[in-house]
C-alpha positions in Angstrom: -14.2 41.9 53.2 -12.5 43.3 50.2 -9.7 40.8 50.5 -12.1 37.9 50.7 -14.0 39.1 47.6 -10.8 39.5 45.7 -9.7 36.0 46.7 -13.1 34.6 45.5 -12.7 36.3 42.1 -9.2 34.9 41.7 -10.3 31.4 42.7 -13.2 31.6 40.2 -10.8 32.8 37.4 -8.4 30.0 38.2 -11.3 27.5 38.1 -12.4 28.7 34.7 -8.8 28.6 33.4 -8.6 24.9 34.5 -11.9 24.1 32.8 -10.7 25.7 29.6 -7.4 23.8 29.8 -9.2 20.5 30.3 -11.5 21.3 27.4 -8.6 22.0 25.1 -6.9 18.8 26.1 -10.0 16.8 25.4 -10.3 18.5 22.0 -6.7 17.6 21.2 -7.2 14.0 22.2 -10.4 13.8 20.2 -8.6 15.2 17.1 -5.7 12.8 17.5 -8.0 9.8 17.9 -10.0 10.9 14.8 -6.8 11.2 12.7 -5.6 7.7 13.7 -8.9 5.8 13.7 -9.5 5.8 10.0 -11.9 8.7 10.0 -11.4 11.6 7.7 -8.8 12.4 5.1 -5.7 11.8 7.3 -6.9 8.4 8.7 -8.1 7.3 5.3 -4.8 8.2 3.6 -2.7 6.6 6.2 -4.8 3.4 6.1 -4.4 3.2 2.4 -0.7 4.0 2.5 0.0 1.2 5.0 -2.2 -1.4 3.4 0.2 -2.5 0.6 3.0 -2.7 3.2 1.0 -4.9 5.6 0.7 -7.9 3.3 3.7 -9.9 2.0 1.9 -10.8 -1.2 1.1 -7.1 -2.1 4.6 -6.0 -1.2 6.5 -8.7 -3.2 4.3 -8.2 -6.3 4.7 -4.5 -6.3 8.5 -4.6 -5.8 8.7 -7.4 -8.5 6.9 -5.1 -11.0 9.6 -2.5 -10.6 12.4 -5.1 -10.8 10.9 -6.7 -13.9 10.5 -3.3 -15.6 14.1 -2.4 -14.8 15.4 -5.6 -16.3 13.3 -5.0 -19.5 14.4 -1.4 -19.9 12.7 1.4 -21.7 9.8 1.8 -22.2 8.6 -0.9 -19.8 10.8 0.4 -16.9 8.2 3.2 -16.6 5.2 1.6 -18.4 4.8 -1.2 -15.9 4.9 0.9 -12.8 2.3 3.2 -14.4 0.0 0.5 -15.6 -0.2 -1.4 -12.3 -1.4 1.5 -10.1 -3.8 2.7 -12.8 -5.5 -0.7 -13.0 -5.3 -0.9 -9.2 -7.6 2.1 -9.0 -10.0 0.3 -11.4 -9.9 -2.8 -9.2 -10.4 -0.7 -6.1 -13.5 0.9 -7.5 -14.8 -2.5 -8.3 -14.1 -3.7 -4.8 -15.8 -0.7 -3.2 -18.8 -1.2 -5.5 -18.8 -4.9 -4.6 -18.6 -6.0 -8.2 -18.1 -9.8 -8.1 -14.6 -10.9 -8.9 -13.7 -14.5 -8.3 -10.4 -16.0 -7.1 -9.0 -12.6 -5.9 -6.6 -14.1 -3.4 -5.5 -16.8 -5.8 -4.9 -14.1 -8.4 -2.8 -12.0 -6.0 -0.6 -15.0 -5.0 -0.3 -16.0 -8.7 0.9 -12.5 -9.5 3.8 -13.0 -7.1 4.7 -16.4 -8.8 4.4 -15.1 -12.3 6.3 -11.9 -11.8 9.0 -13.8 -9.8 9.4 -16.4 -12.6 9.5 -13.6 -15.2 12.5 -12.1 -13.4 14.1 -15.4 -12.8 13.8 -16.5 -16.4 14.9 -13.0 -17.6 11.8 -13.1 -19.9 12.0 -10.4 -22.5 8.2 -10.1 -22.9 6.8 -7.9 -25.7 5.5 -4.6 -24.5 1.8 -5.3 -25.0 2.1 -8.7 -23.2 4.1 -7.4 -20.2 1.7 -4.4 -19.7 -1.3 -6.7 -20.1 0.0 -9.1 -17.4 0.8 -6.3 -15.0 -2.6 -4.7 -15.7 -4.6 -7.8 -14.9 -2.7 -8.4 -11.7 -3.2 -4.7 -10.8 -6.9 -5.3 -10.9 -6.7 -8.1 -8.4 -4.5 -6.2 -6.0 -6.7 -3.1 -6.3 -9.9 -5.1 -5.8 -8.5 -6.5 -2.5 -7.7 -3.0 -1.3 -11.2 -1.8 -2.2 -13.0 -4.6 -0.5 -11.0 -4.1 2.7 -11.6 -0.3 2.6 -12.5 0.7 6.2 -16.1 1.9 6.3 -15.0 5.0 8.3 -12.2 6.0 5.9 -12.5 8.5 3.1 -12.5 6.4 -0.1 -10.6 9.0 -2.1 -7.9 9.5 0.5 -7.6 5.7 1.0 -7.1 5.2 -2.7 -4.6 8.0 -2.9 -2.7 6.4 0.0 -2.4 3.0 -1.5 -1.6 4.3 -5.0 1.3 6.4 -3.6 2.6 3.5 -1.5 2.4 1.3 -4.5 4.4 3.8 -6.6 7.1 3.9 -3.9 7.4 0.1 -3.9 7.7 0.2 -7.7 10.5 2.7 -7.4 12.2 0.5 -4.8 12.0 -2.4 -7.3 13.5 -0.3 -10.0 16.3 0.7 -7.7 17.0 -3.0 -7.0 16.9 -3.7 -10.8 19.8 -1.3 -11.3 21.9 -4.1 -9.8 21.8 -5.6 -13.3 24.6 -3.2 -14.3 27.0 -4.6 -11.7 29.2 -7.7 -12.2 27.0 -10.8 -11.7 24.1 -8.4 -11.1 21.9 -10.2 -13.7 22.5 -13.5 -11.9 21.7 -11.9 -8.6 18.4 -10.5 -9.9 17.5 -13.9 -11.4 18.1 -15.6 -8.1 16.0 -12.9 -6.4 13.2 -13.6 -8.9 13.4 -17.3 -8.0 13.0 -16.5 -4.3 10.0 -14.2 -5.1 8.4 -17.0 -7.1 9.0 -19.5 -4.3 7.4 -17.1 -1.8 4.4 -16.8 -4.2 4.1 -20.6 -4.2 4.2 -20.6 -0.4 1.5 -18.0 -0.3 -0.6 -19.9 -2.8 -0.3 -23.0 -0.7 -1.8 -21.0 2.3 1.5 -20.1 3.9 2.1 -23.4 5.7 4.0 -23.1 8.9 2.5 -19.8 9.9 0.1 -20.0 12.8 
């Protein structure tokens, strides 16, 4: 009788332990799903961070800003990569607030063409003009990010994600721009700028050939 009662208590305790383990597993899965679904700070940040990397137009334009700044030298090597994300935030707020901004996609594709041509032509633009061009294009890119902001994401975390991602792409562009110091480096950069501009024209034409 005593042995049977002891066996019953052990069985009940094991049952409770299994229930607790299952409950903990469910909580872990729920937390993981929440972090990757766009909910909360983590999901919002990662969605924003990946957004500039998911579109060829965004990626090319942001790298081109860094390359152009590097070819222009100080102070534009840092002024351009600072101006672009700052105005991206402004554009992002406009997009979230649904402020009308026409020709956003055309503006983004045009930014790739103009920045690519600026590198290809080795255009020594005055500081004010270069910053102004980059700032205008930054608004278009930021607006697109803001409009496409997932409803479940944290807006602040999403914005932080795409600004940091943009900054890293600018740094990558600056690193590429250092090729200028190498023999035939300037010619290589100009050729690269021409390829970026050609890609921009292709994007502007609706990316023909892509299903």
